C-alpha positions, 0 to 999 in steps of 0.5 A: 460703623466700621469693625475698628470703631468703638461701640456707640455705648462706649463712645457715649460713656467716654464723652460723658466722662470727659464732660464731667471732668471738664465741668468739674475742673471749671467748678473746682477752679472757680469755687474750690474743691471742698465748696463744690458738691457732686450734685452741682457737678451732675446738674451742670452736666445734666446728669443725676447723682446716680448717673455721675457715680456710674462714671466716678466713685467719688469727688476725689476720684474726679479730681484725680482724673482731672490731673491727667487731663492735657494742658494747652500750649507751652513754650517748648517750641520757643527755644532759641536757635541763636543768641537770645534776643529781646524779641525771643524773650517777649515771645516766651513771656507772651507764651507764658501768659497765654498758657495761664489764660488757656489753662486758667481753671486747672491752674487756679485749681492747682493752686488751691489744692497745693495750699491744701497739701495735694502732692499731685497738684504740687508735682504737676505745678513743678513739672510745668515750671520745669518746662518753662525754666529749661526753655529760659535757661537754655536760651540764656546760655546762648549769651551768658555763662552758666551761673549768670544764665541760672540767676537770670532764669530764676528771676524771669521764672519768678516774675512770670509765674508770680505775676500771673498767679497773683493776678489769677487768684485776685481776678478770679474769672476775670483773669482771661479778660485782664490778661488779654489786655495789651497793657498787661502783656506789655507791662510783663514784657517790660519787667522781663526785659529789665531783669534779663539784661539782654540789651545791655549784653548786646551793647557790651 
């Protein structure tokens, strides 16, 4: 151990805390916040209730810490450098599906908590939505005027967030398997292309 390394006890504590959060995120996303007990989280992690309370004072504190966990993936890197073309829209569509799969538990938990009135969950969902919206809007601006770009952005955004969310809530733990099927992704690509009208714009 070098002078700059954290103490072993501190590292172990950080790892345990992270494991608690990851486990709770999965349990909350699968069965819901209210239906999951602290004991279930502790048992899944391999701790006693008392040991878990050493790291978090309450189940609500665990949930608050979960909202600070990073999410995987995103569409920032997919912004169009030239005129927006269907293949770029396909890439954004695939990225949105991949994002939903990679963050399956946190997104389902977010939906559950939004329905329960959790303002932090709502803010995070709006933040994630804003990133996708900005990417789509800036891409559409390369081929449409501002009003038309806005209309088409909202249509694609509603499609991508709506279809994935509906499938997530209906399929539960099976969502990643369903979303990985080529037919599922091709169906969403087809709908997105129809709404975007990029082929018609190019032909015109």
